[in-house]
C-alpha positions in Angstrom: 0.0 0.0 0.0 1.2 3.5 -0.9 0.4 6.5 1.3 -0.2 8.5 -1.9 -2.5 5.9 -3.4 -6.2 6.0 -4.4 -8.6 7.4 -1.8 -11.9 5.6 -1.2 -15.2 7.3 -2.0 -16.8 5.4 0.9 -15.6 7.6 3.8 -18.3 9.7 5.5 -17.3 12.4 7.9 -19.8 13.0 10.7 -17.3 14.7 13.1 -18.8 17.8 14.5 -22.3 16.9 13.5 -23.6 16.7 17.1 -24.6 13.7 19.0 -26.7 13.5 22.1 -29.8 11.5 22.3 -31.2 12.0 18.8 -33.3 15.1 19.7 -35.3 13.5 22.5 -36.7 16.0 25.0 -34.6 15.4 28.2 -34.9 17.3 31.4 -37.3 20.3 31.9 -40.5 19.5 30.0 -39.2 16.2 28.8 -38.1 12.9 30.3 -36.5 12.8 33.7 -33.5 10.8 34.7 -35.7 8.1 36.4 -37.6 7.6 33.2 -34.4 7.3 31.2 -33.0 4.7 33.7 -36.3 2.7 33.5 -36.2 2.9 29.7 -32.6 1.5 29.6 -33.4 -1.3 32.1 -36.6 -2.2 30.2 -34.7 -2.2 26.8 -32.0 -4.4 28.3 -34.6 -6.9 29.7 -36.6 -6.9 26.5 -33.6 -6.9 24.1 -34.6 -3.8 22.2 -32.9 -0.6 21.2 -33.0 1.8 24.2 -33.6 4.7 21.8 -36.8 3.1 20.7 -38.0 2.9 24.3 -37.0 6.5 25.0 -38.7 7.6 21.8 -41.9 5.8 22.9 -41.8 7.4 26.4 -41.3 10.8 25.0 -44.3 10.5 22.7 -42.4 9.6 19.5 -43.4 6.9 17.1 -40.7 4.5 18.3 -39.4 3.0 15.1 -39.0 6.2 13.1 -35.8 6.6 11.2 -33.1 8.7 12.7 -32.5 12.0 10.8 -28.9 12.5 9.8 -27.0 15.3 8.2 -26.1 14.7 4.5 -23.0 12.6 4.1 -19.8 14.7 3.8 -16.3 13.8 2.7 -13.5 14.5 5.0 -11.8 18.0 4.6 -9.0 18.0 2.0 -6.3 19.1 4.6 -7.1 16.3 7.1 -4.0 14.0 6.8 -5.4 11.4 9.2 -8.7 11.1 7.3 -6.8 10.9 4.0 -4.7 8.1 5.4 -7.8 6.2 6.5 -9.3 6.8 3.1 -6.2 5.4 1.3 -6.1 2.3 3.6 -9.8 1.7 3.0 -9.3 2.0 -0.8 -6.4 -0.5 -0.6 -8.6 -3.0 1.3 -11.4 -2.4 -1.2 -9.1 -3.2 -4.1 -7.8 -6.4 -2.4 -11.2 -7.7 -1.5 -12.7 -6.8 -4.9 -9.9 -9.0 -6.5 -10.5 -11.9 -4.1 -14.2 -11.8 -4.6 -13.8 -11.6 -8.4 -11.5 -14.7 -8.4 -14.2 -16.5 -6.4 -16.8 -15.5 -9.0 -18.6 -13.2 -6.6 -19.1 -9.4 -6.3 -17.6 -7.4 -3.4 -20.0 -4.9 -1.7 -17.9 -2.0 -0.5 -18.3 -0.9 3.1 -19.0 2.6 4.3 -16.4 4.0 6.8 -17.8 6.7 9.1 -15.6 9.1 11.0 -17.3 10.5 14.1 -16.7 11.9 17.5 -18.7 11.2 20.6 -21.5 9.1 19.2 -23.4 8.5 16.0 -26.5 6.6 14.8 -25.8 3.1 13.4 -27.9 0.4 11.9 -28.2 -1.2 15.3 -28.6 1.7 17.7 -26.1 4.3 18.8 -22.4 3.9 18.3 -20.1 5.5 20.8 -16.3 6.2 20.7 -16.0 4.5 24.1 -17.0 1.2 22.3 -14.0 1.4 20.0 -14.2 0.5 16.4 -17.1 -1.6 15.2 
């Protein structure tokens, strides 16, 4: 792999796009800490996404899709993001060739850069969880 190689188009930069609890009303006029604790315990016992329970408690529809800002590419001067993009492009090339040799088609992944937390397909991803 060369550091000046091809950059992947599959890098999305969500850094600085916020976080929090997805716009749920918390505190004054919204859910209290007790309700939030009960929601997390109930979701753990029932095996459901805690955000779904919180949304239901706050009067939401529960399974509504999370609103995200439009996908953005990393800034041009961000050397670390560029490095990650080049590494991803290299892995895409390698796996595309391996799948092609096996007579299959490789589906390229999306790599999301974020700080704090971000919505994922299975709930909320947090930096404390590490890469996933």
